C-alpha positions in Angstrom: 164.3 183.9 163.8 167.4 182.5 165.8 167.6 179.5 168.4 169.6 180.5 171.5 171.8 178.1 173.6 169.7 175.0 172.5 170.4 171.7 174.2 167.3 169.7 172.7 167.8 166.5 174.5 165.6 163.2 173.6 164.6 160.9 176.3 165.9 158.0 174.5 168.4 159.4 171.9 169.5 157.4 168.8 172.6 155.5 170.0 175.8 156.6 168.2 177.4 154.4 165.7 180.3 154.1 168.3 178.4 152.4 170.9 177.1 149.9 168.4 178.6 147.0 166.6 179.8 149.5 163.9 181.8 151.2 166.8 183.1 147.7 167.9 184.0 147.1 164.1 186.0 150.4 164.1 187.8 149.5 167.3 188.9 146.0 166.0 190.3 147.7 162.9 192.1 150.0 165.1 193.6 147.1 167.0 194.3 145.3 163.9 192.3 142.3 165.3 191.4 140.8 161.8 195.0 141.1 160.5 196.6 139.5 163.7 194.1 136.5 163.7 194.8 136.0 160.0 198.5 136.1 160.5 198.2 133.6 163.4 196.0 131.2 161.1 198.8 131.4 158.3 201.5 130.6 160.8 199.7 127.7 162.4 198.9 126.2 158.9 202.3 126.2 157.7 203.6 125.0 161.2 201.0 122.1 161.0 202.3 121.3 157.6 205.9 121.3 158.5 205.5 119.2 161.5 203.4 116.7 159.6 206.0 116.4 157.0 208.6 115.8 159.9 206.6 113.4 161.9 205.0 111.4 159.1 207.4 111.9 156.1 205.1 109.1 154.3 201.8 111.3 154.5 202.2 113.6 151.3 199.7 116.8 151.3 198.8 118.0 147.9 201.5 120.9 146.9 198.4 122.9 145.7 197.2 123.2 149.4 200.3 126.0 149.7 198.7 128.1 147.1 195.5 129.1 149.5 197.5 129.7 152.4 200.1 131.8 150.6 197.4 133.7 148.9 195.8 134.1 152.3 198.9 135.6 153.4 199.3 137.9 150.1 195.7 139.1 150.8 196.5 139.8 154.1 199.1 142.3 153.5 196.7 143.8 151.0 194.3 143.9 154.0 196.9 145.6 156.0 197.4 148.7 153.6 193.6 149.0 153.6 193.4 149.0 157.2 196.0 151.4 157.8 194.4 154.1 155.4 191.1 153.6 157.4 192.7 153.7 160.6 194.7 156.9 160.0 191.0 158.3 158.9 189.3 157.3 162.0 192.0 158.5 164.4 191.5 162.3 163.6 187.8 161.7 163.6 184.9 160.4 165.9 184.2 156.7 165.6 180.6 157.6 164.6 181.8 159.2 161.1 179.1 157.9 158.9 181.4 158.0 155.8 184.2 155.9 157.4 182.0 153.4 159.0 180.3 152.8 155.9 183.9 152.0 154.5 184.7 150.1 157.4 181.7 148.0 157.0 182.4 147.2 153.4 185.9 146.3 154.2 185.1 143.6 156.7 182.2 142.4 154.5 184.9 142.0 152.0 187.4 140.4 154.4 184.7 137.7 155.7 183.6 137.0 152.0 187.2 136.2 150.7 188.0 134.6 154.0 185.1 132.1 153.4 186.1 131.5 149.8 189.7 130.7 150.9 188.6 128.6 153.6 186.8 126.6 151.2 189.6 126.0 149.0 191.6 125.0 151.8 188.8 122.3 152.6 189.1 121.3 149.0 192.5 119.9 149.5 192.0 118.8 152.9 189.2 116.4 152.8 186.4 118.5 151.5 183.0 117.6 153.2 184.8 115.1 155.4 187.0 117.8 157.1 185.9 119.0 160.5 187.6 122.4 159.9 184.3 123.2 158.3 183.2 124.5 161.8 185.3 127.6 160.9 182.1 128.7 158.9 180.5 128.9 162.1 183.5 131.0 163.6 183.0 133.4 160.6 179.2 133.7 161.1 179.8 134.6 164.6 182.2 137.3 163.6 179.5 138.6 161.1 176.7 138.8 163.4 178.7 140.5 166.1 180.1 143.1 163.8 178.3 143.6 160.9 174.6 144.7 160.2 172.0 141.8 160.4 171.3 141.7 156.5 175.2 141.7 155.9 175.8 138.8 158.3 172.8 136.8 156.7 174.3 137.6 153.4 177.5 136.0 154.5 175.8 133.1 155.6 174.1 132.5 152.3 177.5 132.9 150.7 179.3 130.3 153.1 176.5 127.7 152.5 176.6 128.1 148.8 180.6 127.7 148.9 180.1 124.6 151.1 177.3 123.1 148.9 179.2 123.7 145.9 182.0 121.7 147.6 180.2 118.9 149.1 177.9 118.3 145.7 180.8 119.0 143.3 183.0 116.3 145.0 179.9 113.9 145.4 179.0 114.1 141.7 182.9 114.1 140.9 182.7 117.6 139.6 185.5 118.5 141.6 188.2 115.6 141.3 190.3 113.9 142.9 189.1 113.9 146.4 192.0 114.3 149.0 192.2 112.6 152.3 191.6 114.9 155.4 194.6 112.9 157.1 196.9 111.3 154.2 198.2 108.6 156.5 194.7 107.2 157.0 192.6 106.4 153.9 189.4 108.1 153.5 186.3 106.2 154.3 184.5 107.5 151.0 182.0 109.3 152.8 182.1 112.2 150.2 180.8 109.8 147.7 177.6 108.7 149.9 174.5 110.9 149.1 173.0 110.4 152.5 176.0 111.6 154.2 176.5 114.7 152.0 172.8 115.5 152.5 173.2 114.9 156.5 176.2 117.3 156.5 174.5 120.0 154.4 171.6 120.1 156.6 173.7 120.4 159.8 176.0 122.9 158.3 172.8 125.0 157.1 171.2 124.4 160.8 174.7 125.6 162.4 175.2 128.5 160.3 171.6 130.0 160.5 171.1 129.1 164.0 174.4 130.7 164.9 173.2 133.8 162.9 169.9 134.0 164.5 171.0 133.6 168.0 173.9 135.9 167.8 171.9 138.6 166.2 169.1 138.2 168.7 171.5 138.4 171.6 173.5 141.3 170.1 169.9 143.2 169.4 169.1 142.9 172.9 172.5 144.0 173.9 172.1 147.2 171.7 168.8 147.9 173.0 170.1 147.7 176.8 173.3 149.8 175.5 170.5 152.2 173.9 168.8 152.5 177.3 172.1 153.0 179.4 173.1 155.8 176.6 169.8 157.4 177.3 170.3 157.2 181.1 173.9 158.5 180.8 172.7 161.3 178.6 170.1 162.5 181.1 172.3 162.3 183.9 174.8 164.6 181.9 172.0 167.0 181.2 170.9 167.1 184.6 174.5 167.8 185.9 174.7 170.8 183.3 171.5 171.8 184.5 172.4 172.0 188.0 175.6 173.3 187.5 173.7 176.3 185.5 171.2 176.5 188.2 173.8 176.8 191.1 175.9 179.6 188.8 172.2 181.4 188.7 171.7 180.8 192.5 175.0 182.3 193.4 174.7 185.1 191.0 171.0 186.0 192.4 172.5 185.7 196.0 175.2 188.3 195.3 172.8 190.6 193.4 170.0 190.7 195.8 172.1 191.5 198.6 173.4 194.2 196.5 169.9 195.5 195.5 168.3 195.0 199.1 171.4 196.9 200.4 170.2 200.2 198.4 166.9 200.7 199.8 168.1 199.6 203.4 170.9 202.3 203.6 168.6 204.7 202.2 165.9 204.3 205.0 168.7 204.1 207.6 170.1 207.5 206.3 166.8 209.3 206.3 165.8 207.9 209.4 168.9 209.0 211.1 168.5 212.6 209.6 165.0 212.6 211.0 166.3 211.4 214.6 168.8 213.9 214.8 166.4 216.6 213.6 168.4 217.7 210.8 165.7 217.7 208.2 163.5 221.2 208.3 160.0 220.9 209.4 158.7 221.6 206.0 160.5 218.7 204.5 159.7 216.2 207.1 156.5 214.7 205.3 158.5 214.6 202.0 161.2 212.5 203.8 158.8 210.1 205.3 157.5 209.7 201.9 160.9 208.6 200.7 161.5 206.3 203.5 157.8 204.5 202.6 158.5 204.3 199.0 162.1 202.7 199.7 160.2 200.4 202.2 157.6 199.7 199.3 160.8 198.9 196.9 162.2 196.6 199.2 158.9 194.8 200.1 158.4 194.4 196.1 162.0 193.0 195.7 161.4 190.7 198.5 158.0 189.6 197.3 159.5 188.8 193.7 162.4 187.1 195.4 160.0 184.6 197.3 158.4 184.2 194.3 161.2 183.3 192.0 162.6 181.0 194.9 158.9 179.3 195.1 159.2 178.6 191.4 162.9 177.5 191.4 162.1 175.2 194.6 159.3 173.4 193.0 159.4 169.9 191.7 159.8 170.7 187.8 157.6 167.5 187.1 154.4 169.1 188.9 153.7 170.8 185.6 152.9 167.4 184.1 150.2 166.8 186.6 148.8 170.2 186.4 145.8 171.0 183.9 145.2 175.1 183.7 142.9 176.7 181.6 145.2 179.7 180.1 142.0 181.5 179.0 140.9 181.8 182.4 143.9 182.7 183.9 144.8 185.4 181.1 141.3 186.8 181.9 141.6 186.8 185.5 145.2 188.5 185.1 143.8 191.2 182.6 141.0 192.1 185.2 143.4 192.6 188.0 145.8 194.9 186.0 142.5 196.8 184.5 142.7 199.6 187.3 146.6 200.0 186.9 146.2 200.1 182.7 143.3 202.6 183.3 145.3 204.7 185.5 148.5 205.0 183.3 146.2 205.7 180.4 146.7 202.4 178.7 144.1 200.2 176.7 144.4 196.6 177.6 142.9 194.1 175.3 142.3 190.4 175.8 141.8 188.5 172.2 140.4 185.1 172.9 139.6 183.0 169.8 136.2 181.3 170.0 136.2 177.6 170.9 139.7 177.7 171.8 140.8 174.6 173.6 143.5 176.3 176.0 144.3 173.8 178.8 148.0 173.6 179.3 150.4 171.6 181.3 151.5 174.4 183.8 151.0 174.9 187.6 148.2 177.4 187.8 150.2 179.9 190.3 153.3 179.8 188.0 151.2 180.6 185.2 149.5 183.3 186.7 152.8 184.5 188.0 154.3 184.4 184.6 151.8 186.0 182.5 151.4 188.7 185.4 154.8 189.8 184.9 154.7 190.2 181.4 151.3 192.3 181.6 153.1 194.2 184.4 155.8 195.1 182.2 153.9 195.7 179.4 151.9 198.3 180.9 155.1 199.7 182.8 156.8 200.5 179.7 153.9 201.8 177.6 153.6 205.5 177.6 150.0 206.8 177.1 148.1 206.8 175.1 149.1 203.4 174.5 147.9 199.6 173.9 148.6 196.4 175.6 147.0 193.3 174.0 147.0 190.0 175.2 146.1 187.3 173.1 146.0 183.1 173.0 146.4 180.7 169.9 147.2 177.1 169.6 149.4 175.4 167.2 150.9 171.7 166.6 154.3 172.4 168.1 156.9 174.6 170.1 159.9 176.2 169.6 161.0 174.5 172.2 161.5 171.2 169.9 164.1 170.8 167.5 163.0 173.0 164.6 162.8 170.4 161.8 160.0 171.9 160.0 157.8 175.0 160.3 154.6 175.9 162.2 152.9 179.1 162.9 151.1 180.4 165.8 148.8 183.4 165.3 149.1 186.4 165.3 152.6 186.6 163.5 154.3 184.1 165.7 156.4 181.8 163.9 158.0 178.8 165.6 160.0 175.5 164.5 157.8 172.7 164.5 158.2 168.9 165.5 157.4 166.8 162.5 154.4 164.8 163.2 153.5 166.9 166.4 149.6 166.9 167.2 147.3 169.7 166.4 146.8 171.7 169.8 149.8 170.1 171.2 150.9 174.0 172.5 149.2 177.1 173.5 150.8 180.4 173.0 149.9 183.6 175.1 151.3 186.7 173.7 151.6 190.2 175.2 152.0 192.7 172.6 152.7 196.5 173.8 153.2 199.8 172.0 155.9 201.0 174.4 159.6 201.7 174.4 160.7 198.4 172.8 164.0 196.8 173.4 167.4 198.4 171.8 169.9 196.4 169.7 172.2 195.7 172.4 169.5 194.3 174.6 168.3 191.9 171.9 171.8 190.9 171.4 172.3 190.1 175.1 169.3 188.0 174.8 170.8 186.1 171.9 174.3 185.7 173.4 173.3 185.4 177.3 176.6 183.5 177.9 178.5 186.6 177.7 177.2 189.1 179.8 173.7 188.0 180.7 170.3 189.0 179.5 167.0 190.6 180.8 165.9 187.2 181.5 168.7 186.9 184.5 167.6 188.2 187.8 168.0 191.9 188.4 169.0 192.7 184.9 166.9 195.4 183.0 166.8 196.8 179.5 168.8 199.9 178.8 165.6 201.9 177.5 164.1 201.2 180.8 167.1 202.7 182.9 167.5 205.4 180.7 163.7 206.3 181.2 164.2 205.9 184.8 161.1 203.5 185.2 161.3 201.9 188.6 161.4 197.9 188.9 163.3 195.2 190.3 164.4 193.4 187.2 162.9 190.1 188.6 160.0 189.7 186.5 161.4 188.2 183.4 163.6 186.0 185.3 160.2 184.4 187.0 158.8 184.1 183.3 161.9 182.0 181.9 161.9 179.9 185.3 158.2 178.8 184.6 158.7 178.3 180.9 161.8 176.1 181.3 160.3 174.1 184.1 157.1 173.5 182.0 159.0 172.8 178.8 157.7 175.6 176.8 159.5 178.3 175.0 159.6 182.4 174.9 159.5 184.2 171.8 160.9 187.7 171.8 159.8 190.3 169.0 160.9 193.7 169.6 162.1 197.1 167.7 163.4 200.1 169.6 160.6 202.5 169.6 158.4 200.3 168.1 156.8 198.3 170.7 157.6 194.4 172.1 155.8 191.3 171.8 156.7 188.3 174.4 155.1 185.3 173.6 155.2 182.2 175.8 154.4 178.8 174.6 153.1 175.8 176.8 152.4 172.0 175.9 149.2 170.8 176.3 150.5 167.3 176.5 153.8 166.0 177.5 156.3 166.5 174.5 157.1 163.3 172.8 160.8 162.3 173.7 161.1 164.2 176.7 163.1 163.1 179.9 160.8 163.0 182.9 162.3 165.3 185.4 165.0 166.3 183.4 164.6 170.2 182.7 166.2 172.3 180.1 167.8 175.4 181.4 169.4 176.8 178.1 166.8 176.6 175.4 163.9 178.7 176.3 164.4 182.1 174.3 164.1 182.7 170.7 164.6 186.4 169.1 163.1 187.7 166.3 164.0 191.5 165.2 161.8 193.7 163.2 163.6 195.4 160.2 164.0 199.2 160.0 161.3 201.5 161.6 158.8 198.4 161.8 156.6 198.3 164.7 155.3 195.4 166.4 152.0 194.5 164.9 149.1 194.0 167.1 146.2 191.5 166.4 143.6 193.4 164.8 140.7 193.8 167.2 138.1 196.8 167.8 139.5 199.4 170.6 137.0 200.4 173.3 136.7 203.8 174.3 137.1 203.3 178.1 140.4 202.1 179.1 139.1 198.8 180.6 139.8 195.0 179.6 138.1 194.5 176.5 137.7 190.9 175.5 137.4 190.0 171.7 136.3 186.5 170.7 137.9 186.1 167.2 
């Protein structure tokens, strides 16, 4: 079984990585933002040392201070090489490539971790716990909270506090010696040696680091949720735009074909009426000519009636189905009762199989459901030669093929559909119309599977090749009405057929609003699935007792 033209659209789709902090990280990598900022820091640090040595030559900085600054420059060269590699991988791919994003996150985490280590080394030679440049820890925390995963950012906060605590406690206990003043021209007040000052600085730094993480992560989370909502709305609008375009295309084709189809009977009626008016028709052929005119009138009226039905279904608000609770079993019984005389006249046995204690309430407008099932039953009777059988059956299941097909559920009899994980039992009701008639040829089934090429029998005024070859009259509008009803109600159509072996059309309707559905947004391209039967296999009907008379026979399974 293959799914055709699926456009499964969740109501609130998972936000692509390109729209989250990971996407922002990828964008910053492509802009070389981290690299440029680090070069700016190295340049500013070296310029400050040079200016200080020129302005206050008596103030001597420890020569070891140059080492971490130069080391930062060397490390930045390494980062440049790695970043160029990642950017080359990002450009030909989407920014939501999971593998590239994982590498980018690892790269960013490594950069932040190494930067914190080098910052701590620089603080060691510029005053230690007395240096106000410790505020750069908070700068790195804000970057981490904005760009990294939450637990990664928290890990960086813990790493920053370990480094700062090691520096402060090490100097206080003289494990790290000697102490270097923040400004060599001004002697140190010795605050690093006072335990209460060191403790206060550790508390203040810890509060600043984790408060920065908390508030930035909280704000970022809210922004991401809002971004997710905006993305869902954008996706729904895009889906609606595609649906509107698709409907406009259908409507244009429908108008063109309807005009052509109605022109034929009217032209025939005009010609025959002209022959009668001109008394060209022989007297013994007048009655036959009048009958031809009546037949053409009936065909035209039938086409107009079905066009009005299709227009009514298309014109209706798709959300009306969500407000309608219809008993599918009762509708099936009423439809079969109405078509009993037609089936009897054609020598066809019409059976209705209703499982006992079946909960068959569906979210479909009752008039639309009646039109949908009526067209299926009418087609089944029309294309089944005597003595033949047509069976209408109902079944329930936990899910529908209208969903994304992540697991497998089964409707009986013999209708397998993909299932939605975690679906509630009885969430969908399937109505199956099975006949022993002509069946669909391979070309017609292929057209159903690939309707974007030349259309299919579910398009208006399109009919199967077998029906045309057998010269069976019809408008070609019935299955178009069926598809319109199914699509608007959020259901699915399943077609099983083999040429000469009968056909089975299953329409699946929801009994509750499907999870993740966008209210008011209809899917116009994911309603039909095809299951081909192999070899000379015929469509198997449900096992029910056949009545002797050609009437509706209701079986409670």
